[in-house]
KETORZA-552465 format. One record per residue: x, y, z of N, C-alpha, C in turn; residue in three letters. Coordinates in steps of 0.2 Angstrom, whole numbers, plus 5000, padded with zeros to 4 digits. Atoms other than C-alpha are relative to their C-alpha. Layout:
KETORZA-552465
XYZXYZXYZALA...
***
This chain:
KETORZA-552465
499649945002490648594887499650075000MET500549945000489148714885499950025008ASN500049984993488948704904500550045002LEU499449964998490648754907500150074997PHE500049925003490648904895499550045003ILE500549964997489048964902500150025007ASP499749994993489748954920500550055000VAL499449955000491349054915499750064998LEU500349935003490249184905499650035007MET500449974994489049204920500550035006ASP499549984995490549214932500450064999THR499649945003491449334922499650065000ALA500449945000490049454920499950025007ILE500149994992489649444939500650045003ASP499449984997491449474943500250074997SER499849945003491749614931499650065002VAL500549954998490249714937500350025007ARG499749984993491249724954500650044999MET499349975001492849794946500050085002LEU499949944998492449974947499950035008PRO500149994993491849974965500649975004PHE499350034996493449864971500450064999LEU499549965001494549984962500050075004PHE500149944996493750144970500149995007ALA499950024993493750054987500750005002ALA499350014998495550004986500450074999PHE499649935001496150184980499850045007CYS500149964993495250254996500449975005LEU499750034995496050125007500850015000LEU499349985001497750154999500250075003GLU499949924997497550345003500050005007ALA500050014992497050305021500649975003MET499550024996498450195024500750044999GLU499449955001499750315016500050055005ARG500049944997499250455026499849995008HIS500250014993498550375042500449945003ALA499650064997499850225045500350025006GLY499649984994500950325057499550015006ASN500549984995499450395066499749935004PHE500250064997498750215068500449965005SER499550044996500350145075500150045008GLN499949974993500450285088499450005005ARG500550004995498750265094500049925003VAL500050064997498950075096500549995005LEU499550004995500550095106499950055006THR500049954995500050245116499549995005GLY500650004995498450195124499949935001ILE500050074999498750015130499349985004ARG500650034996497150005142499450004994GLY500550005006496050045126500349964994ALA499850035006497049935115499549954997GLY500550045003495749795112499450034996PRO500549965003494449925108500250034994LEU499749975005495550025097500249954994LEU499850055004496149865089499449974996GLY500650025003494449805085499750044995ALA500249955005493949965077500450014994VAL499550005006495449975066500049954996LEU500050075004495449795061499449994996GLY500750015005493649805053500150044995CYS499949965006494349925040500249944995VAL499950065004494349805025500750014996PRO499350015002496249785022500449965004GLN499650054996497549665028500650045004CYS499449974997498749805034500050015007GLY500049994992498149825052500249935003PHE499850054997498349645055500749985000SER499250005001500149645048500350045005VAL499749964995500449795059500049985006LEU500150024994499749725074500449945002ALA499550065000500749565072500750025002ALA499349974999502349665071500150045007ASN499949964993501949775086500049965006LEU500150054995501449625096500749965002PHE499450034999503049545092500650045003SER499549954997504049695097499850025008GLY500249984993503149705114499650065001GLY500349935000502249865109499250005001MET500850004998500449805111499949935004ILE500250074996499549665122499849954995SER500350065004499049495116499250014999ALA500749985001497249555119499850054994GLY500149955006497449695106500249964994THR499850045007498249575093499449964999LEU500550045002496849455095499450044998LEU500549965002495549595094500150024993ALA499949995006496349645078499949954995VAL500050065004496449475071499249984999PHE500750034999494549435076499650054995LEU500449945003493949605068500250014993SER499849995007494949595052499549974995THR500550025005493849595037500249994993SER499750005007494949605022499550014995ASP500449985006494049595006499349975000GLU500650025000492549505012499550055000ALA500449945000491749665016499850034993ILE500049975007492149734999499549964995LEU500450045004491349584991499250005001MET500749994998489749595001499750064997ILE500349945002489549774997499950004993MET500150005007489749734979499449964997GLY500650045002488249624979499450045003GLN500549954998486749754980499549965005PRO500450044996485649614987500249985007GLU499850024994486649575001500550055004SER499749944997487449745005499850025007ALA500349984994486349765020500349975006GLY499850044995487149635030500850025002VAL499449974999488849735030500150035007VAL500149974994488349835045500049955006GLY500250054995487749685055500649965001LYS499450045000489349585051500650045004LEU499549964997490549725056499950015008LEU500150004994489649755072500149945005LEU500050064997489549575077500849995001VAL499350014999491449555074500350045004LYS499749954996491949715083499849985007VAL500250024993490949655098500449945003VAL499650064998491749485098500750015001ILE499349985000493449565096500250035007ALA499949964994493249685110499949965007VAL500150044995492549555122500649955001LEU499550055000493849425118500750035002ALA499349974998495349545119500050035007GLY499949994993494949615136500049945005TYR500050064996494549445142500749975001LEU499450025000496249395137500550045005ILE499649954997497149545144499950005008ASP500249994992496249555161499849945004PHE500250064997495649375164500649955000CYS499550055002497149275157500650034998PHE499449965002498649395158500649964999PRO499450055001499949245160500049964994LYS500050055006499349155145500550014995LEU499549985004500549255134500550045003PHE499549974997502249305138500050084998SER500049935001502449505139500750025000GLU499349985000504349505140500350004993LYS499750005007504849555123500350074999LYS499649955001506049675116499950034993GLU500149975007505749805102500649994996ILE499550015005506749755087499850024993HIS500149985007506849795069499449964997ASP500650035002505049755063500049994993LEU499950025007504949665046499550044996CYS500449975004504149795036499849984992GLU500050035007504449705020499349954999LYS500650045000502949585025499450034999GLU500749965000501649725024499650004993SER500550015006500649655010500350024993CYS499749975006501849724996499650054997GLY500449955003500849874994500450054996CYS499649965004502349974986499850075001GLY500249934999501950144993500450054997HIS499649955004503350224984499750014993SER500350005007502250194968499350045000HIS500649965000500850314974499449955002GLY500650034999499050264976499749954995VAL500450045006498350204959500349934999ILE499750075002499650064955499949955006LEU500150064995499549974972499249995000PRO500850025000497549994971499849954995ALA500250045006497549924954500249935001TRP499650074998498749774960499549975004ASN500550024995497549744974499449974997HIS500750015004495949754963500249944995THR499950065005496749634950500149945003LEU500050064996497249504963499449985003LYS500650024997495649504971499549984995LEU500450015005494749504955500149924997PHE499950075002495649344950499849955006ILE500350044995495249264967499349994999TYR500750005000493449314965499849954994ILE500250035006493349244947500149925001PHE499950075000494149074951499649965005LEU500450034995493249034967499350004998PHE500750005002491649094960499849954994SER500150045006491848994944500049935002ALA500050074997492348834954499449995004CYS500650014996490948854966499450004996LEU500650015005489648884952500049944996ASN500050075004490248734942499849955005LEU500150064995490148624958499250005001VAL500749994999488348694961499649974995LEU500350035006487848654943500049944999GLU499950075002488548484942499749965006VAL500250044994488248424960499450015002ALA500749984997486748524965500250035007GLY499849964993486748644980499849965006ILE500250044994485948504991500749965002GLY499550044998487548404990500650045003LYS499649964997488648544993499950035007VAL500149984993487748605008500149955005GLU499850064995487948435016500749995001SER499350014998489848445014500250065006LEU499949954995489748605025499549995006PHE500450024995488548525037499450065001TRP500549955001487148645031499449995005SER500549994995485948695045500249975006GLY499850024993487048615059500350055004SER499849964996487448705074500850005000VAL499350015000489248635072500350034993PHE499749985006489548715055500550055001GLN499449954998490648855063500749965001PRO499550044998491848715068500550004993ILE499750005007492248695049500350064997LEU499949935004492148875042500650035004THR499449974996493348925057500749984998ALA499450035003494648805050500250034994LEU499949975007494448875032500350075001ILE499849934999494749045039500750015001GLY499350004999496449005043500550004994PHE499649995007497049005025500350075000VAL499749935000498349145025500050054995PRO500149955005497649255011499350014999ASN500749985001496049325005499649954997CYS500350055003495649164997499449975004ALA500550044996494749095012499450055001ALA500549955000493749255014499650004995SER500350005006493249254997499649944999VAL500450065000492649074998499450005004LEU500549994995491749105014499550044998LEU500549955003490849255007499649984995THR500450035006490349164991499549955003GLU500550064998489649015001499450035004LEU500549964996488749145013499550034995TYR500449965005488049244998499549954997ILE500350055003487449084990499549965004LYS500550034996486549025005500249935003GLY499650064998487748875008500149995007VAL499950004993488248925025499650065003ILE500449964996487349015039500450075002SER499749944998487749195045500549985006PHE499650024994488449115061500649974998ALA499450035003489649005051500450054997ALA499649955004490149155040500450045005ALA499749964995490549255056500649965003VAL499450054998491649105063500650004996ALA499550015005492549085047500450074999GLY499749945001492849275045500450035006LEU499649984994493449295063500749975000CYS499350035000494949175060500350024993THR499649985006495249255043500450065001SER499649944998496649375048500450024994ALA499649995005497349385031500749985001GLY499350024999499249375031500350025007VAL499849984993499349435049500349945004GLY499850054997499549265055500749974997LEU499450025003500949225043500650055002VAL499649954998501849385048500249985008VAL499950014993501649335066500549945001LEU499650054999502449175064500750014997TRP499449985003503849255054500550045005ARG499749954996504249385067500149985007VAL500050014992503849315084500349925000ASN499650075000505149175088499649955005ARG500350054995504049105102499449964997ASN500550045004503148965092499449985004ARG500550024995502248905108499450065001GLU500549945000501449085109499650004994GLU500450005007500949075091499549955000ASN500550055000500048915093499550025005LEU500649984995499148985109499650054996LYS500449955003498649135099499549974994MET500450035005497949025085499449965003MET500550034996497048915097499550045003GLY500549964997496249055106499550034994VAL500449975006495749135089499549954998LEU500550055002494948975084499549995005TYR500450014995494148945100499450055000GLY500449945000493349115101499650004994VAL500350005006492849105083499349955000ALA500650055000491848935085499550015005VAL500549984995491048985102499650054997VAL500349945002490549145095499449984994ALA500450025006489849065079499449955003GLY500550054996488848925090499450055004ILE500449964996488149065101499550044995ILE500449975005487549165086499549964997ILE500550055004486749015078499450005005TYR500650014996485648995094499650075001TRP500349934999485349185096499550024993VAL
***
């Protein structure tokens, strides 16, 4: 019982310390999304040749909005499959905010973003120019499902949506951190590392699957495991490359071509695993 209470107390202290930073970050992101959302859509749809590059850059902004936007635009035939793939691969959601909230690990943010953007750009252009027939481009513009856009509630201004995001992420962080800390205390970090094939070049195979969990829970878990040294940087990159937030959920909802959706997930997984293995050896 004392061990359980100690773990909860330590986890609560660590999580509460992140609240001011998370709230400030989400306030900024909500303001950006409110004032720059239409601009982002015009950029993505107006410059098709630069789609993967722009998609990768926009996707690395730590929020799920761009992956949702890209899924809707792709389903309406407004952007290419390569652009959608680039957005999904570079999407960082709350993982970046979590790492920045840890002073001792904040230096890895730039490296992580750069690696994910490079992977996203290369994979996006590869799909568009080398495998143009892999995905159907005969789509009609239809009413895109805006109600799937993360429930940000723009009519309520910036503060309330930012607080809602902060509270939800805080709960995720607290629960996963508490569970992980408890497992580490009871089982020992050695046993946990063995479950994730610690030190193995094939670790990205497992983390890339975890990344498919369609909310920030996956990225929170992967980030916690990386910060605690349970998984390698290569494995973290692989997992965070497939962690596209609710973008994949929206894609399955608005795109009726199920085979195409499966292809997108397959390519996303394949790119993430291959990239992770390459990074491991580099």
